The first five atom37 places (N, CA, C, CB, O) and aatype in JSON, in Angstrom:
{
  "aatype": [12, 5, 17, 10, 9, 3, 7, 0, 10, 0, 18, 5, 6, 5, 7, 10, 2, 14, 14, 5, 0, 19, 10, 6, 0, 16, 0, 15, 18, 13, 6, 3, 6, 3, 16, 10, 0, 5, 17, 9, 0, 6, 4, 4, 6, 16, 7, 14, 3, 10, 17, 3, 11, 14, 16, 10, 10, 13, 2, 15, 17, 11, 3, 13, 16, 0, 0, 0, 2, 13, 9, 14, 7, 14, 2, 11, 3, 13, 11, 15, 11, 9, 6, 0, 0, 7, 18, 1, 18, 8, 11, 16, 7, 10, 1, 7, 1, 8, 18, 6, 7, 9, 5, 9, 11, 14, 15, 2, 15, 2, 5, 6, 7, 8, 6],
  "atom_mask": [
    [1, 1, 1, 1, 1],
    [1, 1, 1, 1, 1],
    [1, 1, 1, 1, 1],
    [1, 1, 1, 1, 1],
    [1, 1, 1, 1, 1],
    [1, 1, 1, 1, 1],
    [1, 1, 1, 0, 1],
    [1, 1, 1, 1, 1],
    [1, 1, 1, 1, 1],
    [1, 1, 1, 1, 1],
    [1, 1, 1, 1, 1],
    [1, 1, 1, 1, 1],
    [1, 1, 1, 1, 1],
    [1, 1, 1, 1, 1],
    [1, 1, 1, 0, 1],
    [1, 1, 1, 1, 1],
    [1, 1, 1, 1, 1],
    [1, 1, 1, 1, 1],
    [1, 1, 1, 1, 1],
    [1, 1, 1, 1, 1],
    [1, 1, 1, 1, 1],
    [1, 1, 1, 1, 1],
    [1, 1, 1, 1, 1],
    [1, 1, 1, 1, 1],
    [1, 1, 1, 1, 1],
    [1, 1, 1, 1, 1],
    [1, 1, 1, 1, 1],
    [1, 1, 1, 1, 1],
    [1, 1, 1, 1, 1],
    [1, 1, 1, 1, 1],
    [1, 1, 1, 1, 1],
    [1, 1, 1, 1, 1],
    [1, 1, 1, 1, 1],
    [1, 1, 1, 1, 1],
    [1, 1, 1, 1, 1],
    [1, 1, 1, 1, 1],
    [1, 1, 1, 1, 1],
    [1, 1, 1, 1, 1],
    [1, 1, 1, 1, 1],
    [1, 1, 1, 1, 1],
    [1, 1, 1, 1, 1],
    [1, 1, 1, 1, 1],
    [1, 1, 1, 1, 1],
    [1, 1, 1, 1, 1],
    [1, 1, 1, 1, 1],
    [1, 1, 1, 1, 1],
    [1, 1, 1, 0, 1],
    [1, 1, 1, 1, 1],
    [1, 1, 1, 1, 1],
    [1, 1, 1, 1, 1],
    [1, 1, 1, 1, 1],
    [1, 1, 1, 1, 1],
    [1, 1, 1, 1, 1],
    [1, 1, 1, 1, 1],
    [1, 1, 1, 1, 1],
    [1, 1, 1, 1, 1],
    [1, 1, 1, 1, 1],
    [1, 1, 1, 1, 1],
    [1, 1, 1, 1, 1],
    [1, 1, 1, 1, 1],
    [1, 1, 1, 1, 1],
    [1, 1, 1, 1, 1],
    [1, 1, 1, 1, 1],
    [1, 1, 1, 1, 1],
    [1, 1, 1, 1, 1],
    [1, 1, 1, 1, 1],
    [1, 1, 1, 1, 1],
    [1, 1, 1, 1, 1],
    [1, 1, 1, 1, 1],
    [1, 1, 1, 1, 1],
    [1, 1, 1, 1, 1],
    [1, 1, 1, 1, 1],
    [1, 1, 1, 0, 1],
    [1, 1, 1, 1, 1],
    [1, 1, 1, 1, 1],
    [1, 1, 1, 1, 1],
    [1, 1, 1, 1, 1],
    [1, 1, 1, 1, 1],
    [1, 1, 1, 1, 1],
    [1, 1, 1, 1, 1],
    [1, 1, 1, 1, 1],
    [1, 1, 1, 1, 1],
    [1, 1, 1, 1, 1],
    [1, 1, 1, 1, 1],
    [1, 1, 1, 1, 1],
    [1, 1, 1, 0, 1],
    [1, 1, 1, 1, 1],
    [1, 1, 1, 1, 1],
    [1, 1, 1, 1, 1],
    [1, 1, 1, 1, 1],
    [1, 1, 1, 1, 1],
    [1, 1, 1, 1, 1],
    [1, 1, 1, 0, 1],
    [1, 1, 1, 1, 1],
    [1, 1, 1, 1, 1],
    [1, 1, 1, 0, 1],
    [1, 1, 1, 1, 1],
    [1, 1, 1, 1, 1],
    [1, 1, 1, 1, 1],
    [1, 1, 1, 1, 1],
    [1, 1, 1, 0, 1],
    [1, 1, 1, 1, 1],
    [1, 1, 1, 1, 1],
    [1, 1, 1, 1, 1],
    [1, 1, 1, 1, 1],
    [1, 1, 1, 1, 1],
    [1, 1, 1, 1, 1],
    [1, 1, 1, 1, 1],
    [1, 1, 1, 1, 1],
    [1, 1, 1, 1, 1],
    [1, 1, 1, 1, 1],
    [1, 1, 1, 1, 1],
    [1, 1, 1, 0, 1],
    [1, 1, 1, 1, 1],
    [1, 1, 1, 1, 1]
  ],
  "atom_positions": [
    [[96.95, -39.8, -34.24], [96.05, -38.9, -33.55], [96.83, -37.81, -32.8], [95.16, -39.69, -32.58], [96.34, -36.69, -32.62]],
    [[98.04, -38.15, -32.36], [98.83, -37.19, -31.61], [99.18, -35.95, -32.49], [100.12, -37.87, -31.09], [99.22, -34.83, -31.99]],
    [[99.44, -36.19, -33.79], [99.78, -35.07, -34.68], [98.64, -34.08, -34.78], [100.15, -35.58, -36.08], [98.87, -32.89, -34.93]],
    [[97.4, -34.57, -34.69], [96.24, -33.71, -34.72], [96.2, -32.83, -33.48], [94.97, -34.53, -34.84], [95.92, -31.64, -33.57]],
    [[96.45, -33.4, -32.35], [96.46, -32.65, -31.08], [97.59, -31.63, -31.1], [96.62, -33.6, -29.87], [97.4, -30.46, -30.74]],
    [[98.79, -32.09, -31.53], [99.93, -31.16, -31.59], [99.66, -30.02, -32.56], [101.21, -31.91, -32.02], [100.01, -28.87, -32.28]],
    [[99.05, -30.32, -33.69], [98.72, -29.27, -34.66], [97.72, -28.28, -34.08], [0.0, 0.0, 0.0], [97.86, -27.07, -34.29]],
    [[96.71, -28.75, -33.37], [95.72, -27.86, -32.78], [96.35, -26.96, -31.74], [94.57, -28.66, -32.15], [96.04, -25.77, -31.68]],
    [[97.23, -27.5, -30.94], [97.92, -26.69, -29.93], [98.84, -25.65, -30.57], [98.73, -27.59, -29.0], [98.91, -24.51, -30.1]],
    [[99.53, -26.04, -31.64], [100.39, -25.1, -32.34], [99.56, -23.97, -32.96], [101.21, -25.83, -33.43], [99.95, -22.81, -32.94]],
    [[98.43, -24.35, -33.51], [97.52, -23.32, -34.09], [97.06, -22.34, -33.03], [96.29, -23.99, -34.75], [97.01, -21.14, -33.28]],
    [[96.72, -22.83, -31.85], [96.26, -21.96, -30.79], [97.35, -20.99, -30.35], [95.78, -22.8, -29.61], [97.07, -19.85, -29.99]],
    [[98.62, -21.45, -30.36], [99.74, -20.6, -29.95], [100.16, -19.62, -31.02], [100.91, -21.45, -29.57], [100.43, -18.46, -30.72]],
    [[100.22, -20.09, -32.29], [100.83, -19.3, -33.35], [99.85, -18.79, -34.4], [101.87, -20.11, -34.01], [100.19, -17.87, -35.15]],
    [[98.68, -19.36, -34.47], [97.77, -19.01, -35.53], [98.17, -19.79, -36.78], [0.0, 0.0, 0.0], [98.82, -20.83, -36.69]],
    [[97.76, -19.29, -37.98], [98.05, -19.99, -39.2], [99.52, -19.95, -39.6], [97.22, -19.44, -40.28], [100.05, -20.9, -40.17]],
    [[100.18, -18.8, -39.29], [101.59, -18.65, -39.62], [101.87, -18.96, -41.09], [102.42, -19.55, -38.73], [102.62, -19.89, -41.39]],
    [[101.26, -18.19, -42.02], [101.43, -18.48, -43.45], [102.86, -18.24, -43.94], [100.46, -17.63, -44.27], [103.59, -17.46, -43.34]],
    [[103.25, -18.93, -45.01], [104.59, -18.75, -45.57], [104.77, -17.31, -46.09], [104.83, -19.76, -46.7], [103.79, -16.62, -46.36]],
    [[106.0, -16.89, -46.23], [106.32, -15.54, -46.68], [105.76, -15.26, -48.07], [107.83, -15.34, -46.68], [105.33, -14.14, -48.34]],
    [[105.76, -16.24, -48.95], [105.23, -16.07, -50.29], [103.75, -15.69, -50.27], [105.42, -17.34, -51.1], [103.3, -14.87, -51.07]],
    [[103.0, -16.28, -49.35], [101.58, -15.98, -49.22], [101.39, -14.55, -48.67], [100.89, -17.02, -48.31], [100.51, -13.81, -49.12]],
    [[102.21, -14.19, -47.7], [102.12, -12.82, -47.14], [102.44, -11.77, -48.2], [103.09, -12.67, -45.95], [101.78, -10.73, -48.25]],
    [[103.45, -12.03, -49.04], [103.81, -11.09, -50.1], [102.73, -10.98, -51.17], [105.12, -11.5, -50.75], [102.41, -9.88, -51.63]],
    [[102.15, -12.13, -51.57], [101.1, -12.11, -52.56], [99.86, -11.36, -52.02], [100.73, -13.54, -52.96], [99.22, -10.62, -52.77]],
    [[99.54, -11.54, -50.77], [98.4, -10.86, -50.16], [98.64, -9.36, -50.11], [98.15, -11.4, -48.75], [97.75, -8.58, -50.45]],
    [[99.84, -8.96, -49.7], [100.19, -7.52, -49.67], [100.11, -6.91, -51.06], [101.6, -7.32, -49.08], [99.61, -5.8, -51.22]],
    [[100.59, -7.62, -52.04], [100.55, -7.13, -53.42], [99.12, -6.95, -53.88], [101.28, -8.1, -54.37], [98.79, -5.96, -54.53]],
    [[98.27, -7.89, -53.55], [96.84, -7.84, -53.94], [96.2, -6.59, -53.32], [96.07, -9.16, -53.46], [95.53, -5.82, -54.02]],
    [[96.41, -6.39, -52.03], [95.77, -5.25, -51.39], [96.34, -3.92, -51.86], [95.91, -5.36, -49.91], [95.62, -2.92, -51.92]],
    [[97.63, -3.92, -52.19], [98.23, -2.69, -52.77], [97.58, -2.37, -54.1], [99.76, -2.86, -52.94], [97.25, -1.21, -54.37]],
    [[97.39, -3.39, -54.95], [96.73, -3.19, -56.23], [95.33, -2.66, -56.06], [96.69, -4.47, -57.01], [94.93, -1.73, -56.75]],
    [[94.57, -3.25, -55.12], [93.2, -2.84, -54.91], [93.14, -1.42, -54.37], [92.5, -3.81, -53.96], [92.28, -0.64, -54.79]],
    [[94.01, -1.06, -53.45], [94.03, 0.29, -52.9], [94.39, 1.31, -54.0], [95.03, 0.39, -51.72], [93.81, 2.39, -54.06]],
    [[95.33, 0.95, -54.85], [95.74, 1.85, -55.93], [94.58, 2.06, -56.9], [96.98, 1.3, -56.67], [94.35, 3.18, -57.35]],
    [[93.86, 1.02, -57.23], [92.7, 1.15, -58.12], [91.66, 2.04, -57.49], [92.09, -0.23, -58.45], [91.11, 2.91, -58.17]],
    [[91.36, 1.85, -56.22], [90.38, 2.68, -55.53], [90.81, 4.15, -55.52], [90.17, 2.18, -54.09], [89.99, 5.06, -55.71]],
    [[92.11, 4.37, -55.3], [92.61, 5.76, -55.29], [92.48, 6.37, -56.66], [94.08, 5.82, -54.83], [92.07, 7.52, -56.78]],
    [[92.81, 5.62, -57.71], [92.68, 6.1, -59.08], [91.24, 6.47, -59.39], [93.18, 5.05, -60.08], [90.98, 7.54, -59.93]],
    [[90.3, 5.6, -59.05], [88.88, 5.87, -59.3], [88.46, 7.15, -58.56], [87.99, 4.66, -58.86], [87.78, 8.01, -59.12]],
    [[88.86, 7.27, -57.29], [88.47, 8.44, -56.49], [89.07, 9.75, -57.06], [88.91, 8.25, -55.01], [88.41, 10.79, -57.08]],
    [[90.3, 9.69, -57.51], [90.99, 10.91, -57.95], [90.76, 11.25, -59.41], [92.47, 10.77, -57.72], [90.71, 12.43, -59.77]],
    [[90.6, 10.25, -60.25], [90.63, 10.48, -61.7], [89.29, 10.2, -62.41], [91.69, 9.62, -62.32], [89.14, 10.54, -63.58]],
    [[88.36, 9.61, -61.73], [87.15, 9.16, -62.4], [85.89, 9.68, -61.69], [87.13, 7.64, -62.47], [85.9, 10.07, -60.53]],
    [[84.82, 9.64, -62.47], [83.49, 9.84, -61.94], [82.75, 8.51, -62.14], [82.74, 11.04, -62.64], [83.01, 7.8, -63.11]],
    [[81.86, 8.2, -61.25], [81.09, 6.97, -61.37], [79.62, 7.26, -61.29], [81.5, 5.98, -60.3], [79.19, 8.2, -60.62]],
    [[78.85, 6.46, -61.96], [77.4, 6.6, -61.94], [76.78, 5.79, -63.05], [0.0, 0.0, 0.0], [77.44, 5.46, -64.03]],
    [[75.49, 5.47, -62.91], [74.85, 4.58, -63.86], [74.79, 5.09, -65.29], [73.49, 4.29, -63.4], [74.72, 4.29, -66.22]],
    [[74.81, 6.41, -65.49], [74.7, 6.98, -66.84], [76.05, 7.34, -67.46], [73.84, 8.19, -66.8], [76.1, 7.92, -68.54]],
    [[77.14, 7.0, -66.76], [78.46, 7.37, -67.25], [79.11, 6.19, -67.93], [79.35, 7.87, -66.11], [78.82, 5.03, -67.61]],
    [[80.02, 6.48, -68.88], [80.74, 5.44, -69.59], [81.99, 6.03, -70.2], [79.87, 4.79, -70.66], [82.08, 7.24, -70.42]],
    [[82.96, 5.17, -70.49], [84.14, 5.63, -71.17], [84.81, 4.47, -71.89], [85.1, 6.28, -70.18], [84.55, 3.3, -71.62]],
    [[85.68, 4.82, -72.82], [86.37, 3.81, -73.64], [87.5, 3.17, -72.85], [86.91, 4.44, -74.96], [88.18, 3.84, -72.07]],
    [[87.71, 1.87, -73.07], [88.78, 1.18, -72.36], [90.16, 1.82, -72.53], [88.83, -0.23, -72.8], [90.93, 1.88, -71.58]],
    [[90.46, 2.28, -73.73], [91.78, 2.88, -73.98], [91.98, 4.14, -73.15], [91.94, 3.2, -75.45], [93.06, 4.34, -72.59]],
    [[90.97, 4.98, -73.07], [91.08, 6.2, -72.28], [91.24, 5.9, -70.79], [89.86, 7.07, -72.51], [92.02, 6.55, -70.09]],
    [[90.48, 4.9, -70.3], [90.6, 4.53, -68.89], [91.99, 3.94, -68.61], [89.51, 3.51, -68.5], [92.61, 4.29, -67.61]],
    [[92.47, 3.06, -69.49], [93.78, 2.45, -69.25], [94.88, 3.47, -69.32], [94.04, 1.34, -70.25], [95.81, 3.41, -68.51]],
    [[94.81, 4.42, -70.27], [95.86, 5.46, -70.33], [95.87, 6.32, -69.09], [95.66, 6.35, -71.57], [96.94, 6.69, -68.6]],
    [[94.69, 6.64, -68.58], [94.61, 7.38, -67.33], [95.22, 6.57, -66.18], [93.16, 7.74, -67.01], [95.97, 7.12, -65.37]],
    [[94.91, 5.3, -66.12], [95.44, 4.39, -65.11], [96.96, 4.34, -65.19], [94.84, 2.99, -65.27], [97.64, 4.4, -64.17]],
    [[97.51, 4.22, -66.41], [98.97, 4.21, -66.58], [99.61, 5.49, -66.07], [99.34, 4.01, -68.04], [100.62, 5.45, -65.37]],
    [[99.01, 6.64, -66.42], [99.55, 7.92, -65.97], [99.5, 8.03, -64.44], [98.78, 9.08, -66.61], [100.46, 8.49, -63.82]],
    [[98.39, 7.6, -63.85], [98.24, 7.65, -62.42], [99.26, 6.77, -61.71], [96.86, 7.24, -62.03], [99.88, 7.2, -60.74]],
    [[99.44, 5.54, -62.19], [100.36, 4.62, -61.54], [101.81, 5.07, -61.72], [100.16, 3.21, -62.08], [102.63, 4.89, -60.83]],
    [[102.12, 5.65, -62.89], [103.48, 6.14, -63.12], [103.8, 7.26, -62.12], [103.65, 6.65, -64.59], [104.9, 7.32, -61.57]],
    [[102.85, 8.14, -61.88], [103.05, 9.23, -60.95], [103.2, 8.72, -59.51], [101.9, 10.23, -61.04], [103.83, 9.36, -58.67]],
    [[102.6, 7.56, -59.24], [102.69, 6.96, -57.9], [103.82, 5.94, -57.76], [101.39, 6.29, -57.57], [103.93, 5.25, -56.75]],
    [[104.68, 5.87, -58.81], [105.78, 4.9, -58.82], [105.3, 3.47, -58.62], [106.78, 5.24, -57.74], [105.9, 2.69, -57.88]],
    [[104.22, 3.15, -59.3], [103.63, 1.82, -59.23], [103.56, 1.28, -60.65], [102.22, 1.85, -58.57], [103.24, 2.01, -61.58]],
    [[103.87, 0.01, -60.83], [103.84, -0.61, -62.17], [102.37, -0.9, -62.53], [104.7, -1.95, -62.23], [101.7, -1.61, -61.79]],
    [[101.88, -0.35, -63.63], [100.47, -0.52, -63.96], [100.11, -1.92, -64.39], [100.1, 0.43, -65.02], [98.96, -2.33, -64.24]],
    [[101.04, -2.67, -64.91], [100.74, -4.01, -65.43], [100.09, -3.9, -66.82], [0.0, 0.0, 0.0], [99.81, -2.81, -67.31]],
    [[99.86, -5.04, -67.43], [99.27, -5.04, -68.78], [97.79, -4.71, -68.78], [99.48, -6.38, -69.44], [97.12, -4.78, -67.75]],
    [[97.31, -4.35, -69.93], [95.87, -3.99, -70.11], [94.98, -5.14, -69.62], [95.55, -3.66, -71.62], [93.92, -4.88, -69.04]],
    [[95.37, -6.37, -69.84], [94.58, -7.51, -69.43], [94.35, -7.5, -67.93], [95.26, -8.8, -69.85], [93.24, -7.77, -67.47]],
    [[95.39, -7.2, -67.15], [95.25, -7.12, -65.7], [94.32, -5.98, -65.29], [96.61, -6.95, -65.03], [93.5, -6.13, -64.39]],
    [[94.47, -4.85, -65.97], [93.62, -3.7, -65.7], [92.15, -4.06, -65.94], [94.03, -2.51, -66.57], [91.27, -3.73, -65.14]],
    [[91.92, -4.74, -67.05], [90.55, -5.16, -67.37], [89.96, -6.02, -66.24], [90.52, -5.95, -68.7], [88.82, -5.81, -65.84]],
    [[90.74, -6.95, -65.74], [90.28, -7.82, -64.65], [89.98, -7.01, -63.4], [91.32, -8.9, -64.34], [88.99, -7.25, -62.72]],
    [[90.85, -6.05, -63.1], [90.68, -5.23, -61.89], [89.41, -4.36, -61.97], [91.91, -4.35, -61.67], [88.63, -4.28, -61.02]],
    [[89.23, -3.71, -63.1], [88.13, -2.79, -63.24], [86.8, -3.56, -63.27], [88.3, -1.94, -64.52], [85.78, -3.09, -62.75]],
    [[86.81, -4.73, -63.87], [85.6, -5.53, -63.89], [85.31, -6.09, -62.48], [85.72, -6.67, -64.92], [84.15, -6.19, -62.09]],
    [[86.34, -6.46, -61.74], [86.17, -6.92, -60.36], [85.63, -5.81, -59.47], [87.48, -7.42, -59.81], [84.99, -6.08, -58.46]],
    [[85.91, -4.56, -59.87], [85.39, -3.4, -59.1], [83.92, -3.12, -59.44], [86.25, -2.15, -59.38], [83.3, -2.25, -58.84]],
    [[83.38, -3.86, -60.41], [81.94, -3.77, -60.7], [81.55, -3.02, -61.95], [0.0, 0.0, 0.0], [80.37, -2.75, -62.16]],
    [[82.52, -2.66, -62.8], [82.2, -1.94, -64.01], [82.1, -2.92, -65.18], [83.25, -0.86, -64.29], [83.0, -3.71, -65.44]],
    [[80.97, -2.84, -65.88], [80.71, -3.8, -66.95], [81.31, -3.35, -68.29], [79.21, -4.0, -67.1], [81.22, -2.18, -68.67]],
    [[81.9, -4.28, -68.98], [82.52, -4.06, -70.28], [81.49, -4.43, -71.36], [83.83, -4.9, -70.44], [80.85, -5.48, -71.3]],
    [[81.35, -3.54, -72.33], [80.45, -3.77, -73.47], [81.27, -3.68, -74.77], [79.26, -2.74, -73.48], [82.12, -2.8, -74.92]],
    [[80.99, -4.59, -75.68], [81.69, -4.63, -76.96], [80.9, -4.05, -78.1], [82.05, -6.02, -77.3], [81.47, -3.72, -79.14]],
    [[79.6, -3.9, -77.94], [78.76, -3.51, -79.03], [77.85, -2.37, -78.62], [77.95, -4.68, -79.53], [77.86, -1.92, -77.47]],
    [[77.06, -1.91, -79.57], [76.14, -0.81, -79.3], [76.6, 0.45, -79.95], [0.0, 0.0, 0.0], [77.64, 0.47, -80.61]],
    [[75.85, 1.5, -79.78], [76.17, 2.79, -80.38], [77.48, 3.37, -79.87], [75.04, 3.77, -80.12], [78.15, 4.13, -80.59]],
    [[77.85, 3.04, -78.66], [79.06, 3.6, -78.07], [80.31, 2.79, -78.41], [78.9, 3.68, -76.57], [81.42, 3.23, -78.1]],
    [[80.16, 1.66, -79.03], [81.29, 0.79, -79.3], [81.78, 0.17, -78.01], [0.0, 0.0, 0.0], [81.02, -0.01, -77.06]],
    [[83.06, -0.15, -77.98], [83.64, -0.75, -76.76], [83.73, 0.3, -75.67], [85.05, -1.35, -77.05], [84.25, 1.39, -75.88]],
    [[83.2, -0.06, -74.48], [83.22, 0.88, -73.39], [82.95, 0.16, -72.06], [82.18, 1.97, -73.62], [82.48, -0.97, -72.02]],
    [[83.28, 0.86, -70.97], [82.92, 0.41, -69.62], [81.76, 1.25, -69.15], [84.12, 0.5, -68.62], [81.77, 2.47, -69.31]],
    [[80.79, 0.6, -68.59], [79.6, 1.29, -68.12], [79.75, 1.61, -66.62], [78.34, 0.42, -68.38], [80.2, 0.78, -65.84]],
    [[79.37, 2.82, -66.25], [79.38, 3.23, -64.84], [80.58, 4.0, -64.39], [0.0, 0.0, 0.0], [80.69, 4.35, -63.22]],
    [[81.51, 4.28, -65.32], [82.74, 4.99, -64.95], [83.2, 5.82, -66.14], [83.86, 3.99, -64.51], [83.03, 5.42, -67.29]],
    [[83.76, 6.97, -65.86], [84.4, 7.78, -66.9], [85.5, 8.62, -66.28], [83.37, 8.68, -67.62], [85.49, 8.89, -65.08]],
    [[86.46, 9.02, -67.11], [87.52, 9.91, -66.66], [86.91, 11.27, -66.36], [88.66, 10.02, -67.71], [86.07, 11.76, -67.12]],
    [[87.33, 11.89, -65.26], [86.85, 13.23, -64.95], [87.26, 14.17, -66.08], [87.41, 13.72, -63.6], [88.37, 14.08, -66.59]],
    [[86.36, 15.06, -66.46], [86.7, 15.98, -67.56], [88.02, 16.73, -67.34], [85.57, 16.98, -67.74], [88.73, 17.02, -68.31]],
    [[88.37, 17.05, -66.1], [89.62, 17.77, -65.84], [90.85, 16.88, -66.05], [89.61, 18.31, -64.41], [91.97, 17.37, -66.14]],
    [[90.63, 15.54, -66.12], [91.72, 14.59, -66.31], [91.75, 14.03, -67.72], [91.59, 13.45, -65.31], [92.41, 13.03, -67.97]],
    [[91.06, 14.66, -68.64], [90.93, 14.12, -69.99], [90.92, 15.27, -71.0], [89.64, 13.24, -70.13], [90.57, 16.41, -70.66]],
    [[91.29, 14.96, -72.2], [91.25, 15.95, -73.29], [89.92, 15.92, -74.01], [92.37, 15.7, -74.29], [89.76, 16.58, -75.04]],
    [[88.95, 15.15, -73.48], [87.66, 15.02, -74.13], [86.58, 15.45, -73.17], [87.42, 13.6, -74.61], [86.82, 15.59, -71.97]],
    [[85.39, 15.65, -73.7], [84.26, 15.95, -72.86], [83.67, 14.66, -72.34], [83.22, 16.77, -73.61], [83.86, 13.6, -72.92]],
    [[82.92, 14.78, -71.22], [82.31, 13.6, -70.6], [81.28, 12.94, -71.5], [0.0, 0.0, 0.0], [80.85, 13.54, -72.48]],
    [[80.88, 11.72, -71.18], [79.95, 10.92, -71.95], [78.64, 10.75, -71.22], [80.55, 9.57, -72.26], [78.23, 9.61, -70.97]],
    [[77.98, 11.8, -70.86], [76.72, 11.63, -70.13], [75.56, 11.45, -71.05], [76.47, 12.8, -69.23], [74.43, 11.29, -70.6]]
  ]
}
């Protein structure tokens, strides 16, 4: 029972005091999320009637992260991040494979928008 009391007192004095590996993983996660939000704000338009192809979005993401000296990671990681941000992936339909709700800004693409 004494270890419980000692632990509670230590927690009150120091807080959780997580290991360095946890702090680094948390910082990396928030860096990734901030970078994705910056990319969306600078390079994309969002809205319910907008859509774009995964390849075009990923290529834009790679260009953006390269300019920011950030490692973009593999396409699989990008897919997870963009879906976690709320954009739905579709495999079928007239548009083929695409993400719904996001598209590259026309000024950041060699193609016209998909409205």
